[in-house]
C-alpha positions as CSV (number, residue, x, y, z in Angstrom):
1,M,0.0,0.0,0.0
2,R,2.8,2.4,0.8
3,T,4.5,1.7,-2.5
4,C,1.3,2.5,-4.4
5,F,0.9,5.7,-2.5
6,L,4.5,6.8,-3.1
7,L,4.1,6.0,-6.8
8,A,0.9,8.0,-7.1
9,A,2.5,10.9,-5.2
10,A,5.6,10.8,-7.5
11,I,3.4,10.7,-10.7
12,T,1.4,13.6,-9.4
13,G,4.5,15.6,-8.6
14,L,6.0,14.9,-12.0
15,G,2.8,15.9,-13.7
16,L,2.6,19.2,-11.8
17,A,6.3,19.9,-12.5
18,L,5.7,19.2,-16.2
19,R,2.6,21.4,-16.2
20,L,4.5,24.3,-14.7
21,A,7.6,23.9,-16.9
22,M,5.8,23.7,-20.2
23,P,3.9,26.6,-21.6
24,V,0.3,26.0,-22.6
25,T,-0.1,26.4,-26.4
26,P,-3.4,28.2,-27.3
27,V,-5.6,26.6,-29.9
28,D,-5.2,28.2,-33.3
29,D,-8.1,29.3,-35.6
30,P,-7.6,26.5,-38.2
31,F,-7.9,23.8,-35.5
32,R,-11.1,25.5,-34.2
33,D,-12.5,25.4,-37.7
34,V,-11.8,21.6,-37.9
35,L,-13.5,21.1,-34.5
36,R,-16.5,23.1,-35.7
37,A,-16.7,21.1,-38.8
38,Y,-16.8,17.8,-36.9
39,A,-19.3,19.1,-34.4
40,N,-21.7,20.2,-37.1
41,T,-21.8,17.0,-39.0
42,G,-24.1,15.2,-36.6
43,S,-24.2,11.5,-36.2
44,N,-24.6,8.8,-38.8
45,T,-25.6,6.0,-36.4
46,G,-29.0,5.3,-35.0
47,E,-27.8,4.8,-31.5
48,T,-26.4,8.4,-31.2
49,R,-28.8,10.3,-33.4
50,A,-30.7,13.0,-31.7
51,P,-34.4,12.3,-31.3
């Protein structure tokens, strides 16, 4: 149990350090256009089609 806790704490610490060390890259306009295009296509399957 102690080993799992230490491993989880180490992974959390490394994740936070990486998050603070690396700058966040903002999403650019062409990528937003792609997301909008996929969001507006709707679904082609009956299970996920809106009623």
